[in-house]
FIBA-829269 format. One record per residue (C-alpha): x, y, z; residue in three letters; residue number from 0. Coordinates in steps of 0.1 Angstrom, whole numbers, plus 2048, in hexadecimal, padded with zeros to 3 digits. Example, Ala and Ser with C-alpha at 12.3 -4.5 7.8 and 13.67 -1.06 7.14 Angstrom:
<<87B; 7D3; 84E>; "ALA"; 0>
<<889; 7F5; 847>; "SER"; 1>
***
This chain:
<<7FF; 802; 7FF>; "UNK"; 0>
<<80E; 822; 7F6>; "UNK"; 1>
<<804; 843; 802>; "UNK"; 2>
<<80A; 858; 7E4>; "UNK"; 3>
<<814; 87B; 7E2>; "UNK"; 4>
<<7F9; 894; 7E4>; "UNK"; 5>
<<805; 8B7; 7E3>; "UNK"; 6>
<<822; 8B2; 7CC>; "UNK"; 7>
<<820; 8CF; 7AD>; "UNK"; 8>
<<80E; 8E3; 7CA>; "UNK"; 9>
<<821; 8E5; 7E9>; "UNK"; 10>
<<841; 8D9; 7D5>; "UNK"; 11>
<<84F; 8D1; 7B5>; "UNK"; 12>
<<841; 8AF; 7A5>; "UNK"; 13>
<<85C; 8A9; 78F>; "UNK"; 14>
<<87D; 894; 7A1>; "UNK"; 15>
<<897; 8AC; 795>; "UNK"; 16>
<<883; 8CA; 79E>; "UNK"; 17>
<<87D; 8C3; 7C2>; "UNK"; 18>
<<8A0; 8B1; 7C8>; "UNK"; 19>
<<8B0; 8CF; 7BB>; "UNK"; 20>
<<899; 8E8; 7D1>; "UNK"; 21>
<<8A0; 8D2; 7F0>; "UNK"; 22>
<<8C6; 8D3; 7ED>; "UNK"; 23>
<<8C4; 8F9; 7E6>; "UNK"; 24>
<<8AF; 8FD; 806>; "UNK"; 25>
<<8C5; 8EB; 81A>; "UNK"; 26>
<<8E7; 8FB; 80B>; "UNK"; 27>
<<8D8; 91C; 80F>; "UNK"; 28>
<<8D1; 918; 835>; "UNK"; 29>
<<8E7; 928; 84C>; "UNK"; 30>
<<8DD; 90F; 867>; "UNK"; 31>
<<8FE; 8F6; 86E>; "UNK"; 32>
<<8F6; 8D1; 869>; "UNK"; 33>
<<8EF; 8C4; 88D>; "UNK"; 34>
<<8E5; 8A8; 8A0>; "UNK"; 35>
<<8C4; 8AF; 8AD>; "UNK"; 36>
<<8AD; 898; 8BC>; "UNK"; 37>
<<88B; 8A6; 8B0>; "UNK"; 38>
<<885; 8C2; 897>; "UNK"; 39>
<<863; 8D9; 896>; "UNK"; 40>
<<85E; 8E3; 873>; "UNK"; 41>
<<841; 8F4; 85F>; "UNK"; 42>
<<82D; 8E5; 844>; "UNK"; 43>
<<821; 8FC; 827>; "UNK"; 44>
<<82C; 900; 803>; "UNK"; 45>
<<851; 902; 800>; "UNK"; 46>
<<84F; 925; 7F2>; "UNK"; 47>
<<846; 92C; 816>; "UNK"; 48>
<<852; 917; 82A>; "UNK"; 49>
<<870; 904; 817>; "UNK"; 50>
<<88B; 918; 826>; "UNK"; 51>
<<880; 915; 849>; "UNK"; 52>
<<87A; 8EE; 846>; "UNK"; 53>
<<89F; 8EE; 83C>; "UNK"; 54>
<<8AB; 8FF; 859>; "UNK"; 55>
<<899; 8E3; 86D>; "UNK"; 56>
<<8A8; 8C8; 85B>; "UNK"; 57>
<<8CA; 8D5; 859>; "UNK"; 58>
<<8CA; 8D7; 87F>; "UNK"; 59>
<<8C8; 8AD; 87D>; "UNK"; 60>
<<8DC; 8A9; 85B>; "UNK"; 61>
<<8FC; 89F; 86D>; "UNK"; 62>
<<8EC; 87E; 880>; "UNK"; 63>
<<8E8; 85B; 871>; "UNK"; 64>
<<8C3; 854; 870>; "UNK"; 65>
<<8B3; 834; 86C>; "UNK"; 66>
<<891; 83C; 875>; "UNK"; 67>
<<87C; 85D; 873>; "UNK"; 68>
<<85B; 865; 889>; "UNK"; 69>
<<846; 87C; 879>; "UNK"; 70>
<<82E; 88D; 88D>; "UNK"; 71>
<<810; 8A5; 881>; "UNK"; 72>
<<7EE; 8B1; 883>; "UNK"; 73>
<<7D0; 8A9; 872>; "UNK"; 74>
<<7C1; 8C6; 863>; "UNK"; 75>
<<79F; 8B9; 856>; "UNK"; 76>
<<788; 8AC; 870>; "UNK"; 77>
<<7A1; 8A3; 88B>; "UNK"; 78>
<<797; 884; 89D>; "UNK"; 79>
<<798; 87C; 8C4>; "UNK"; 80>
<<7B9; 867; 8BD>; "UNK"; 81>
<<7DB; 860; 8AC>; "UNK"; 82>
<<7D8; 850; 889>; "UNK"; 83>
<<7F2; 83B; 87A>; "UNK"; 84>
<<7F7; 830; 857>; "UNK"; 85>
<<7EC; 811; 846>; "UNK"; 86>
<<803; 816; 829>; "UNK"; 87>
<<826; 805; 829>; "UNK"; 88>
<<836; 821; 810>; "UNK"; 89>
<<835; 846; 80C>; "UNK"; 90>
<<83C; 854; 7EC>; "UNK"; 91>
<<848; 877; 7E0>; "UNK"; 92>
<<857; 87F; 7BB>; "UNK"; 93>
<<878; 878; 7CC>; "UNK"; 94>
<<86E; 854; 7D1>; "UNK"; 95>
<<85E; 83B; 7EE>; "UNK"; 96>
<<867; 83C; 810>; "UNK"; 97>
<<85D; 81C; 821>; "UNK"; 98>
<<849; 81D; 842>; "UNK"; 99>
<<855; 808; 862>; "UNK"; 100>
<<83B; 7F3; 865>; "UNK"; 101>
<<845; 7E4; 886>; "UNK"; 102>
<<847; 805; 898>; "UNK"; 103>
<<820; 80C; 88A>; "UNK"; 104>
<<817; 7E9; 89A>; "UNK"; 105>
<<824; 7F2; 8BA>; "UNK"; 106>
<<816; 812; 8BE>; "UNK"; 107>
<<7F4; 807; 8B8>; "UNK"; 108>
<<7F8; 7ED; 8D7>; "UNK"; 109>
<<7FE; 810; 8EC>; "UNK"; 110>
<<7DC; 81A; 8EB>; "UNK"; 111>
<<7B9; 815; 8DD>; "UNK"; 112>
<<7B9; 83B; 8D2>; "UNK"; 113>
<<7D7; 833; 8BC>; "UNK"; 114>
<<7CB; 823; 89F>; "UNK"; 115>
<<7D2; 81F; 875>; "UNK"; 116>
<<7BD; 836; 85D>; "UNK"; 117>
<<7C9; 83E; 83C>; "UNK"; 118>
<<7AF; 856; 834>; "UNK"; 119>
<<7C0; 86E; 84A>; "UNK"; 120>
<<7DE; 86A; 83A>; "UNK"; 121>
<<7D3; 86B; 816>; "UNK"; 122>
<<7C2; 88D; 821>; "UNK"; 123>
<<7E1; 89B; 834>; "UNK"; 124>
<<7FD; 8AE; 825>; "UNK"; 125>
<<810; 8B9; 846>; "UNK"; 126>
<<827; 899; 846>; "UNK"; 127>
<<82B; 895; 81D>; "UNK"; 128>
<<83D; 8B6; 81B>; "UNK"; 129>
<<858; 8AC; 835>; "UNK"; 130>
<<861; 88C; 820>; "UNK"; 131>
<<876; 898; 805>; "UNK"; 132>
<<88E; 8A8; 81D>; "UNK"; 133>
<<88F; 884; 82F>; "UNK"; 134>
<<895; 875; 80D>; "UNK"; 135>
<<8B1; 888; 807>; "UNK"; 136>
<<8C4; 88D; 828>; "UNK"; 137>
<<8BB; 868; 836>; "UNK"; 138>
<<8B4; 852; 818>; "UNK"; 139>
<<8B4; 832; 829>; "UNK"; 140>
<<89D; 83D; 848>; "UNK"; 141>
<<87D; 82B; 84C>; "UNK"; 142>
<<85E; 843; 856>; "UNK"; 143>
<<845; 83F; 870>; "UNK"; 144>
<<82A; 85A; 865>; "UNK"; 145>
<<812; 864; 886>; "UNK"; 146>
<<7F4; 87D; 883>; "UNK"; 147>
<<7E6; 88A; 8A2>; "UNK"; 148>
<<7BF; 893; 8A7>; "UNK"; 149>
<<7B4; 8AA; 8BD>; "UNK"; 150>
<<7C9; 8BF; 8D4>; "UNK"; 151>
<<7C0; 8B0; 8F5>; "UNK"; 152>
<<7D2; 8A6; 915>; "UNK"; 153>
<<7CA; 884; 913>; "UNK"; 154>
<<7D3; 87E; 8EF>; "UNK"; 155>
<<7F5; 890; 8F5>; "UNK"; 156>
<<7FD; 878; 911>; "UNK"; 157>
<<7F4; 85B; 8FF>; "UNK"; 158>
<<80A; 864; 8E2>; "UNK"; 159>
<<826; 86E; 8FB>; "UNK"; 160>
<<821; 84B; 90C>; "UNK"; 161>
<<823; 839; 8E9>; "UNK"; 162>
<<843; 84C; 8DE>; "UNK"; 163>
<<853; 840; 8FD>; "UNK"; 164>
<<84A; 81C; 8FB>; "UNK"; 165>
<<851; 818; 8D8>; "UNK"; 166>
<<870; 82B; 8D4>; "UNK"; 167>
<<885; 82E; 8F5>; "UNK"; 168>
<<89E; 814; 8E8>; "UNK"; 169>
<<8A2; 824; 8C5>; "UNK"; 170>
<<8A9; 846; 8CC>; "UNK"; 171>
<<8CF; 844; 8BF>; "UNK"; 172>
<<8C3; 845; 89A>; "UNK"; 173>
<<89E; 852; 89C>; "UNK"; 174>
<<896; 875; 895>; "UNK"; 175>
<<877; 885; 89F>; "UNK"; 176>
<<867; 89D; 886>; "UNK"; 177>
<<846; 8B0; 892>; "UNK"; 178>
<<838; 8C6; 879>; "UNK"; 179>
<<822; 8E5; 884>; "UNK"; 180>
<<820; 906; 87A>; "UNK"; 181>
<<820; 920; 895>; "UNK"; 182>
<<7FD; 92E; 88C>; "UNK"; 183>
<<7DF; 92D; 879>; "UNK"; 184>
<<7D6; 94C; 861>; "UNK"; 185>
<<7D7; 96A; 877>; "UNK"; 186>
<<7D9; 990; 873>; "UNK"; 187>
<<7FE; 99A; 874>; "UNK"; 188>
<<7FC; 9BA; 88B>; "UNK"; 189>
<<7EA; 9A4; 8A4>; "UNK"; 190>
<<7F9; 984; 8A7>; "UNK"; 191>
<<81B; 988; 8B6>; "UNK"; 192>
<<814; 987; 8D7>; "UNK"; 193>
<<805; 962; 8D2>; "UNK"; 194>
<<822; 957; 8BD>; "UNK"; 195>
<<83C; 963; 8D5>; "UNK"; 196>
<<82B; 953; 8F1>; "UNK"; 197>
<<827; 934; 8E0>; "UNK"; 198>
<<84B; 934; 8D5>; "UNK"; 199>
<<855; 93A; 8FB>; "UNK"; 200>
<<840; 91D; 908>; "UNK"; 201>
<<857; 904; 8F2>; "UNK"; 202>
<<876; 914; 8FC>; "UNK"; 203>
<<869; 90D; 920>; "UNK"; 204>
<<85B; 8EB; 918>; "UNK"; 205>
<<83B; 8F5; 927>; "UNK"; 206>
<<827; 8D9; 915>; "UNK"; 207>
<<808; 8DD; 92A>; "UNK"; 208>
<<809; 901; 925>; "UNK"; 209>
<<809; 8FC; 8FE>; "UNK"; 210>
<<7EC; 8E6; 902>; "UNK"; 211>
<<7D9; 8FD; 91B>; "UNK"; 212>
<<7DF; 91B; 902>; "UNK"; 213>
<<7D0; 903; 8E5>; "UNK"; 214>
<<7B2; 8FA; 8F8>; "UNK"; 215>
<<7AA; 91E; 900>; "UNK"; 216>
<<7AF; 92D; 8E0>; "UNK"; 217>
<<7CE; 93F; 8E7>; "UNK"; 218>
<<7E4; 929; 8D0>; "UNK"; 219>
<<7D9; 924; 8AB>; "UNK"; 220>
<<7F6; 90D; 8A4>; "UNK"; 221>
<<7E9; 8EC; 88D>; "UNK"; 222>
<<806; 8DA; 89F>; "UNK"; 223>
<<805; 8E1; 8C4>; "UNK"; 224>
<<7FB; 8C0; 8CF>; "UNK"; 225>
<<818; 8B1; 8BC>; "UNK"; 226>
<<833; 8C6; 8CA>; "UNK"; 227>
<<822; 8C3; 8EE>; "UNK"; 228>
<<826; 89D; 8ED>; "UNK"; 229>
<<849; 89E; 8E4>; "UNK"; 230>
<<852; 8B8; 8FC>; "UNK"; 231>
<<841; 8A3; 916>; "UNK"; 232>
<<85E; 88A; 914>; "UNK"; 233>
<<875; 8A3; 923>; "UNK"; 234>
<<89A; 8A6; 91B>; "UNK"; 235>
<<8A0; 883; 909>; "UNK"; 236>
<<8A4; 892; 8E8>; "UNK"; 237>
<<8B8; 8AD; 8F3>; "UNK"; 238>
<<8BA; 8C9; 90B>; "UNK"; 239>
<<8BB; 8E7; 8F4>; "UNK"; 240>
<<89E; 8F5; 8E4>; "UNK"; 241>
<<8A9; 90D; 8CA>; "UNK"; 242>
<<895; 924; 8B2>; "UNK"; 243>
<<8AA; 920; 88F>; "UNK"; 244>
<<891; 936; 87B>; "UNK"; 245>
<<870; 947; 878>; "UNK"; 246>
<<85B; 956; 85C>; "UNK"; 247>
<<838; 95A; 853>; "UNK"; 248>
<<822; 959; 834>; "UNK"; 249>
<<824; 97E; 830>; "UNK"; 250>
<<849; 97D; 82C>; "UNK"; 251>
<<842; 96D; 809>; "UNK"; 252>
<<81F; 977; 800>; "UNK"; 253>
<<81F; 99B; 80F>; "UNK"; 254>
<<7FB; 994; 81D>; "UNK"; 255>
<<7F9; 9A2; 83E>; "UNK"; 256>
<<7D4; 998; 844>; "UNK"; 257>
<<7D7; 973; 844>; "UNK"; 258>
<<7F9; 969; 850>; "UNK"; 259>
<<806; 945; 85C>; "UNK"; 260>
<<826; 945; 871>; "UNK"; 261>
<<83F; 92C; 86E>; "UNK"; 262>
<<85E; 922; 883>; "UNK"; 263>
<<87A; 908; 880>; "UNK"; 264>
<<882; 8FC; 8A3>; "UNK"; 265>
<<89D; 8E0; 8AE>; "UNK"; 266>
<<8A3; 8CB; 8CD>; "UNK"; 267>
<<8C3; 8C2; 8D0>; "UNK"; 268>
<<8E3; 8B7; 8E6>; "UNK"; 269>
<<8D8; 890; 8E6>; "UNK"; 270>
<<8E6; 880; 903>; "UNK"; 271>
<<8EE; 85E; 8F4>; "UNK"; 272>
<<8F4; 84E; 916>; "UNK"; 273>
<<8D0; 852; 91F>; "UNK"; 274>
<<8B9; 834; 910>; "UNK"; 275>
<<89B; 83D; 922>; "UNK"; 276>
<<87F; 857; 91E>; "UNK"; 277>
<<877; 86D; 93D>; "UNK"; 278>
<<853; 87B; 938>; "UNK"; 279>
<<845; 897; 94E>; "UNK"; 280>
<<821; 892; 95A>; "UNK"; 281>
***
C-alpha cells in the first residue's frame, strides 16, 4: 500500500530534478550549521513560504546518522479524538518512496485504544508529506513512522507521549523526531505578536501544559500545539537546549498583512547518548 504524494506541483515541484535541486539549494543556502538535534520543529506550507525555514530545522540534525524518522503532525480537517497512524507501507514523493517502519506502527497501536490506523486522515493531510523530500535527501536509508494527532487535549497529549516512551526508548541514538507545526493560523499581523512570542516562550521553557492550556482557551492558534506538547513532555532526553533557528511569516513572501501565518524552525539538541530512557513530566 503506497501513500502517493498529493501536494506535489502545488506545495513543491512535481518534477524530480527540480525538487531535488530546490531542496539542495534551500539546505546549502541556510546559515544554520549542521548539527545533531534529537528533535526539530518545522512548518508545513508551500516551499515558497516555508522552504528556507524547513531547511534551517533539518540542517540542525543533518550531522546525525539516522535510521528512523518519527513524523508528528496535526490533522487539519475534522480532527478526531485520537492518534492516527498510517495503513500504508510506503510514502511517495517525486524523489521516490520511503518505507514505513511497520513494526513500530504495530507497537504504537498496542499502547492505547486511542491510537489506531486510518489512511483517510493521512491521504487528506499535507503536513507530513512536505517534510519527506528533506528526509529523503538527508537520510536516504531512513524508515519513517508517520503519526497524526487529532484534538489538542491533555488526554491525547499524554497518550501520545506514553506511546513514544514505550516504543522508541531503546532507539534514540539513531532516531530523529520531526514535529511539524505552524506557529499560528491566519492572523492580523498588527495584533498577533503577543500570541506568537508567548507560544515560542512556552516552547523554550518546555511548558507543555501551558501550551495545551493556551490552545484550549483560544490563546494559541498553532495547528501543531498538541504534537509539540507531547514531545516536550518527554523531558530533556532529546536534548537540553531548545533553540529558535529561524522565524518568518507568509507576509514576508506574499506581502499580505491581513491573513498572516507565522512559522519557526526550532531544534532540541545536545543529546546525552548515555541516557537510554525517557523521563516524562506529568
